C-alpha positions in Angstrom: 104.2 62.8 118.1 102.5 65.7 116.2 98.9 66.1 117.2 96.8 65.4 114.1 94.8 68.6 114.3 97.7 70.9 115.2 101.0 71.8 113.6 103.4 70.6 116.3 103.4 68.8 119.7 102.7 70.8 122.8 105.8 72.6 124.1 106.9 72.6 127.7 106.0 76.3 128.1 107.3 76.4 131.7 110.7 75.2 130.6 110.7 77.9 127.8 109.8 80.6 130.4 112.7 79.4 132.7 115.1 79.4 129.8 114.4 83.0 128.7 114.6 84.6 132.1 118.3 85.5 131.9 117.6 87.4 128.6 114.6 89.0 130.2 116.7 90.4 133.0 119.3 91.7 130.6 116.6 93.7 128.9 116.0 95.7 132.1 112.4 96.5 131.3 112.6 97.2 127.6 111.3 95.0 124.8 113.6 93.1 122.3 113.8 94.7 118.9 113.2 93.1 115.5 116.9 92.2 115.0 117.2 90.7 118.5 114.1 88.6 117.9 115.3 87.4 114.5 118.7 86.5 116.0 117.0 84.6 118.9 114.8 82.7 116.5 117.7 81.7 114.3 119.7 80.6 117.3 117.1 78.9 119.5 113.9 78.6 117.4 110.8 80.7 117.0 109.1 79.3 120.1 112.1 80.5 122.3 111.9 84.0 120.7 108.2 84.2 121.2 108.4 83.2 124.8 111.2 85.7 125.4 109.1 88.5 123.9 106.0 87.4 126.0 108.0 87.3 129.2 109.6 90.6 128.4 106.2 92.2 128.0 105.2 90.9 131.4 108.4 92.3 133.0 107.9 95.7 131.3 105.6 98.6 132.0 102.9 96.8 130.0 102.3 94.3 132.8 99.4 96.1 134.5 97.6 96.2 131.2 98.3 92.5 130.5 96.9 91.6 133.9 93.7 93.5 133.1 93.4 91.8 129.7 93.9 88.4 131.3 91.3 89.0 134.0 87.5 88.8 133.7 85.5 91.4 131.8 83.4 93.7 133.9 80.7 96.0 132.8 81.2 99.7 133.8 79.1 100.9 136.8 77.4 103.5 134.6 76.2 103.1 131.0 79.0 104.7 128.9 78.4 106.9 125.9 81.4 105.6 124.1 80.5 104.2 120.6 82.6 101.3 119.3 83.3 101.3 115.6 84.8 98.0 114.3 87.0 98.3 111.2 86.9 94.8 109.6 89.6 93.0 107.8 90.1 91.8 104.2 87.5 89.2 103.1 85.3 89.8 106.1 82.2 89.4 104.1 83.3 86.4 102.0 84.8 84.5 105.0 82.9 85.5 108.2 84.0 82.2 109.8 87.5 83.8 110.5 85.9 86.5 112.7 87.2 89.4 110.6 83.8 91.0 110.6 84.2 91.9 114.3 80.8 90.5 115.3 82.3 89.0 118.4 83.7 92.4 119.4 80.4 94.0 118.9 78.5 91.4 120.9 80.9 91.7 123.9 80.8 95.5 123.7 77.0 95.6 123.7 76.9 93.1 126.6 79.1 95.5 128.6 76.7 98.4 127.8 78.4 100.1 124.9 76.8 100.9 121.5 78.7 99.8 118.4 78.6 99.0 114.7 80.8 97.8 111.9 82.2 100.4 109.5 80.8 99.7 106.0 84.1 99.1 104.3 84.4 97.0 101.2 85.9 93.6 102.2 88.1 93.7 99.1 88.6 97.4 99.0 92.0 99.1 98.8 93.5 101.4 101.4 92.5 104.6 99.5 88.9 103.6 99.1 88.4 102.2 102.6 90.1 105.2 104.1 87.5 107.5 102.4 84.6 105.2 103.4 85.8 105.1 107.0 86.0 108.9 107.2 82.6 109.3 105.7 81.1 106.9 108.2 82.8 108.6 111.2 81.5 112.0 110.0 77.9 110.7 110.7 78.6 109.7 114.3 78.7 111.7 117.5 81.6 111.6 119.9 83.1 109.9 121.7 84.2 107.1 119.4 86.6 104.2 119.7 88.0 102.3 116.8 88.7 98.6 116.9 90.6 97.5 113.8 91.1 93.8 112.9 94.2 92.7 110.9 94.1 94.6 107.6 91.6 97.0 109.1 94.6 98.4 111.1 96.2 99.5 107.8 92.9 101.1 106.8 93.0 103.2 110.0 96.7 104.0 109.4 95.7 105.3 105.9 92.9 107.3 107.4 95.1 109.2 109.8 97.9 109.7 107.2 95.6 111.1 104.6 93.2 113.1 106.7 95.5 114.3 109.4 93.9 117.4 111.0 90.4 116.6 109.8 88.0 117.6 112.6 86.2 114.3 112.4 89.3 112.6 113.9 88.9 114.8 116.9 85.8 112.8 117.8 87.8 109.6 118.1 89.4 109.0 121.5 90.9 105.5 121.2 92.1 102.9 118.8 92.5 99.2 119.6 94.7 97.6 116.9 94.0 93.8 117.0 96.4 91.5 115.1 97.2 94.6 113.1 98.8 94.8 109.7 100.0 98.3 110.1 103.6 97.5 109.1 102.7 95.4 106.2 103.3 91.7 105.5 106.4 90.0 103.9 104.0 87.4 102.6 102.3 90.0 100.4 105.7 91.0 99.0 106.3 87.3 98.3 103.0 87.1 96.4 104.1 89.7 94.0 107.4 88.0 93.4 105.8 84.7 92.3 103.8 84.8 89.0 101.6 81.8 89.9 100.6 83.3 93.2 100.0 86.7 91.6 97.7 85.2 89.0 95.7 83.2 91.5 95.1 86.3 93.7 94.3 88.5 90.8 91.6 86.1 89.6 90.3 85.5 93.1 90.0 89.2 93.8 88.4 89.9 90.5 85.8 87.2 91.2 84.9 89.0 94.4 84.8 92.5 92.7 88.2 93.6 93.8 91.6 94.0 92.1 95.2 93.0 92.8 96.0 96.7 93.4 94.2 96.5 96.7 96.9 94.2 98.0 100.0 95.9 96.7 100.2 98.5 99.4 100.1 95.9 102.1 103.6 94.5 101.4 106.2 95.1 104.2 108.6 96.6 101.6 106.2 99.3 100.5 107.0 102.9 101.5 103.7 103.4 103.3 104.1 100.2 105.4 107.5 101.4 106.6 106.0 104.7 107.8 104.9 104.9 111.5 101.2 105.0 112.2 101.0 108.6 113.4 97.8 108.5 115.3 96.6 111.9 116.6 98.2 112.8 120.0 94.9 112.7 121.9 94.1 109.1 120.8 94.7 106.3 123.3 96.3 103.5 121.2 96.4 99.9 122.2 98.0 97.1 120.1 97.0 93.5 120.7 99.2 91.2 118.5 99.0 87.4 118.6 102.0 85.5 119.9 101.3 81.8 119.2 103.8 79.0 119.6 104.0 76.3 117.0 101.9 73.9 119.1 99.1 76.4 119.2 98.6 76.4 115.4 96.2 74.5 113.3 97.9 73.1 110.1 96.2 75.7 107.9 98.0 78.5 109.7 101.5 77.0 109.8 102.7 77.7 106.3 102.8 81.5 106.8 104.1 81.1 110.3 107.1 79.0 109.2 107.9 81.4 106.3 108.1 84.3 108.8 109.8 82.3 111.6 113.3 83.6 110.7 112.0 87.1 111.7 110.9 85.9 115.1 107.5 85.9 116.7 104.6 86.2 114.2 100.9 85.3 113.8 101.3 83.6 110.4 100.7 86.8 108.5 102.9 89.5 110.1 106.0 89.6 112.4 105.4 91.1 115.9 106.8 94.5 115.2 104.8 94.9 112.0 101.6 94.3 114.0 101.9 97.0 116.6 101.5 100.8 116.6 104.7 102.1 118.2 
């Protein structure tokens, strides 16, 4: 029976982990690529492909980091100088309930002894405008800085480093955590522009909030900028934290996008796995 508040019954996750182990061993420490994940999803379902990817991450060089992320948070022994700058997502001001404003990140960072703030980006701003706003904000801050981008905020950071490569301001940044990133664009945005009714709805909605449909166009996975790698400066430590839900983890409101992307393999309802990471 489907649980009334979730999209699907709970899966036997241990059985899934057991089933994918032969494929994990065949990978010999590497991660499955987009085509492999899409094939596994078509053959065995998206939950199988997602579990395969998760177990491959645990069997790869990423395992020590995953163990640290799964463990308890501990404050540093000495008060760090590092300043956390949250780069919020689309509609962070209009819909703070989704957490895209990064307030939780800032609260945890401050509890651990860091200073932090939210970059003053427009919640319906386009990549060009928000890249300029982010640079102007970073110019006012002292090093060392760490960026924490949320969803579409990851693309704003990608635009920042593409347009302002070599700017001395970027030398003051030492790390970038890309959380549920949109750095590779979303096929759902491409779909929006193919359907006149969806395009009209979002055009009106964005205009109502002081934005424009142009701010979304560059976020499509088919766009040239989305297909370009996020070339972060060599001295930045880059960490990608994508979401890997199974069907049974999803509330009904999130399942439509998830199902539309399931043929591509693991996804978070907005972007496929490999579109959410900085390679």
